[in-house]
Backbone as CSV, one residue per row, in Angstrom:
resi,resn,N_x,N_y,N_z,CA_x,CA_y,CA_z,C_x,C_y,C_z
1,MET,46.805,74.048,192.659,45.703,73.382,193.296,45.525,72.801,194.793
2,ASP,44.604,73.197,195.593,44.656,73.320,196.716,43.885,71.945,197.395
3,PRO,44.878,70.899,197.986,44.128,69.459,198.367,42.701,69.974,199.411
4,PHE,42.752,71.027,199.454,41.748,70.736,201.258,40.756,71.656,201.254
5,SER,40.735,72.412,199.968,39.985,74.021,199.613,38.380,73.021,199.366
6,SER,37.556,74.054,199.531,36.408,73.575,200.087,35.951,73.812,198.101
7,PRO,34.474,73.278,198.012,33.795,73.337,196.432,33.226,74.911,196.296
8,SER,33.207,75.437,195.805,32.719,76.686,195.794,31.644,76.365,194.984
9,PRO,30.431,77.482,195.301,29.205,77.153,194.864,29.117,76.734,193.542
10,GLY,28.351,75.666,193.330,28.215,75.274,191.709,29.073,74.900,190.980
11,SER,30.384,74.278,191.883,31.904,73.700,191.008,32.339,72.221,192.012
12,SER,32.370,71.469,191.343,32.742,70.352,191.701,33.683,69.913,191.582
13,SER,34.383,70.435,191.227,36.268,70.864,191.059,37.091,70.725,191.729
14,SER,36.460,71.212,192.821,37.424,72.129,193.813,37.546,70.774,195.236
15,GLN,37.741,69.631,194.916,37.438,68.626,196.058,38.552,68.400,196.407
16,PHE,38.848,67.796,197.731,39.967,67.477,198.157,40.774,65.863,196.652
17,ASN,41.897,66.226,196.667,41.977,65.102,195.769,43.963,64.521,196.600
18,PRO,43.217,62.958,196.809,44.653,62.617,197.427,45.539,62.330,197.065
19,ASP,45.531,62.302,195.423,46.912,62.119,194.824,47.611,63.548,194.673
20,VAL,47.184,64.755,194.620,47.209,66.007,194.736,47.770,65.888,196.056
21,PHE,47.396,66.028,196.652,47.601,66.245,198.371,49.097,65.209,198.907
22,LYS,49.285,63.561,198.376,50.865,62.824,198.051,51.803,64.064,198.015
23,ASP,50.900,64.309,196.430,52.502,64.739,195.477,53.480,66.478,196.234
24,GLN,52.431,67.168,196.858,52.489,68.097,197.129,53.367,67.724,198.708
25,LEU,52.864,66.947,199.716,53.752,66.648,201.152,54.952,66.157,200.421
26,LYS,55.075,64.805,199.378,56.998,64.308,199.253,57.400,65.751,198.732
27,ASN,56.968,66.510,197.919,57.365,67.862,197.529,57.588,68.941,198.564
28,GLN,57.283,68.872,199.567,57.794,69.502,201.090,58.770,68.795,201.641
29,LEU,58.264,67.113,201.685,59.484,66.549,202.472,60.469,66.670,201.712
30,ALA,60.502,66.684,200.738,61.907,66.766,199.709,62.702,67.864,200.287
31,GLN,62.248,69.016,199.418,62.767,70.236,200.389,63.027,70.568,201.809
32,ALA,62.146,69.815,202.650,62.986,70.283,203.825,64.270,69.411,204.131
33,TYR,64.272,67.741,203.651,65.179,66.708,203.532,66.686,67.756,203.027
34,ALA,66.116,68.246,201.898,67.506,69.169,201.315,68.060,69.913,202.115
35,GLU,66.796,70.852,202.568,67.734,72.229,203.516,68.555,71.810,204.432
36,GLU,67.681,70.469,205.255,68.313,70.082,206.683,69.911,69.256,206.126
37,PHE,69.999,68.800,205.421,70.921,67.789,204.395,72.337,69.107,203.976
38,LEU,71.753,70.487,203.247,72.808,71.549,202.870,72.908,72.004,204.190
39,GLU,72.026,72.461,205.652,72.750,73.047,206.396,73.473,72.190,207.673
40,THR,73.190,71.151,207.515,74.164,69.972,208.706,75.788,69.978,207.222
41,LEU,75.770,69.343,206.655,76.913,69.953,205.393,77.456,70.762,205.482
42,ARG,76.901,72.161,206.090,77.954,73.157,206.337,78.314,73.359,207.140
43,ALA,77.594,72.985,208.132,77.441,73.221,209.464,79.294,72.171,209.820
44,LYS,78.967,70.931,209.277,80.151,69.511,209.679,81.259,70.438,209.103
45,CYS,81.207,70.964,207.971,82.340,70.914,207.196,83.100,72.276,207.327
46,PHE,82.274,73.214,208.081,82.562,74.506,208.125,83.508,74.438,209.706
47,ASP,82.564,73.816,210.253,83.297,73.512,211.848,84.636,73.035,211.438
48,LYS,84.730,71.480,210.702,85.929,71.078,210.913,87.131,71.772,209.986
49,CYS,86.482,72.387,209.265,87.604,73.056,208.372,87.900,74.258,208.107
50,VAL,87.353,74.901,209.266,87.865,76.600,209.224,87.825,76.903,210.793
51,THR,89.052,76.899,211.349,89.268,76.717,212.619,89.649,78.008,212.808
52,LYS,90.163,79.130,212.161,90.282,80.220,212.601,89.219,81.046,211.837
53,PRO,88.302,81.928,211.737,87.262,82.621,210.612,87.937,83.909,210.341
54,GLY,87.767,84.075,209.628,88.141,85.403,209.516,87.805,86.183,208.163
55,SER,88.043,87.406,207.380,87.092,87.617,206.487,87.249,87.135,204.937
56,SER,88.571,86.032,204.941,87.909,85.190,203.773,89.192,83.713,204.299
57,MET,88.712,82.957,203.421,89.426,81.226,203.619,90.607,81.198,203.134
58,SER,91.438,80.306,203.683,92.794,79.878,203.171,92.397,79.054,201.986
59,GLY,93.213,78.752,201.268,93.741,77.896,200.247,92.942,76.812,200.962
60,GLY,93.943,76.069,202.092,93.558,74.900,202.794,92.277,74.770,203.207
61,GLU,91.438,75.625,203.739,90.304,75.789,204.314,89.536,75.847,203.182
62,SER,89.678,76.159,201.901,88.614,75.914,200.813,88.904,74.425,200.377
63,SER,90.182,73.795,200.339,89.948,72.888,199.500,89.519,71.943,200.676
64,CYS,89.992,71.792,201.800,88.988,70.973,202.900,87.674,70.954,202.931
65,ILE,86.980,72.188,203.101,85.356,72.189,202.538,85.185,71.402,201.022
66,SER,85.952,71.761,200.370,85.598,70.875,199.127,85.522,69.614,199.277
67,ARG,86.338,68.796,200.302,86.989,67.489,199.932,85.420,67.077,201.094
68,CYS,85.583,67.837,202.119,84.385,67.717,203.386,83.535,67.153,202.349
69,MET,82.804,68.001,201.672,81.587,68.275,201.338,80.965,66.712,200.561
70,ASP,82.516,66.589,199.614,82.220,65.437,198.050,81.990,64.026,199.135
71,ARG,83.128,64.208,199.931,83.218,62.618,201.073,81.701,62.841,201.649
72,TYR,80.927,63.833,202.325,79.293,64.012,202.950,78.766,63.436,202.034
73,VAL,78.783,63.875,200.716,77.426,63.514,199.672,78.017,61.784,199.341
74,GLU,78.863,61.786,198.964,79.245,60.110,198.621,78.749,58.992,199.926
75,ALA,79.222,59.621,201.161,78.723,58.750,201.817,77.121,58.757,202.441
76,THR,76.543,60.091,202.346,74.893,59.747,202.385,74.705,59.222,200.856
77,GLY,75.139,59.189,199.887,74.117,58.481,199.027,74.770,57.299,198.897
78,ILE,76.070,56.304,199.504,75.694,54.880,199.853,74.830,54.466,200.839
79,ILE,74.760,55.469,201.787,73.960,55.200,202.983,72.756,55.053,202.421
80,SER,72.053,56.447,201.590,70.749,55.917,201.057,70.549,54.783,200.116
81,LYS,71.348,54.874,199.587,71.505,53.303,198.810,71.212,51.525,198.721
82,ALA,72.060,52.057,200.006,72.158,50.735,201.347,70.763,50.773,201.874
83,LEU,70.188,51.570,202.523,68.852,51.299,202.676,67.898,51.106,202.120
84,PHE,67.973,52.204,200.799,66.569,51.971,199.815,66.596,50.739,198.465
85,SER,68.022,49.889,198.717,67.745,49.001,197.625,67.261,47.833,198.238
86,GLY,66.991,47.536,199.203,66.220,46.256,199.426,67.331,45.555,200.120
87,PRO,66.720,44.119,200.494,67.793,43.056,200.985,68.969,42.846,200.188
88,PRO,69.706,42.259,200.780,71.313,41.934,199.907,70.077,40.776,199.070
89,GLN,71.185,40.531,198.190,70.247,39.202,197.212,71.573,38.210,197.376
């Protein structure tokens, strides 16, 4: 349901719905955040771990990327928890 659609003649069910709009906006923001997060993660870990790009990754590069991703995800979780958990008690 499009929250901006105008009512069609003889129908009142297509009016702007703020709750639908909020849900759609939240979903779009979450998707954009996830895409940006993954792109940042990819760029940082690739730049850090792959020093000589080639047709395949070495075992060291592969494990470096895996560790880098794990740490980045963990750090982001800690920061998010600290930001959104409220003031310390």
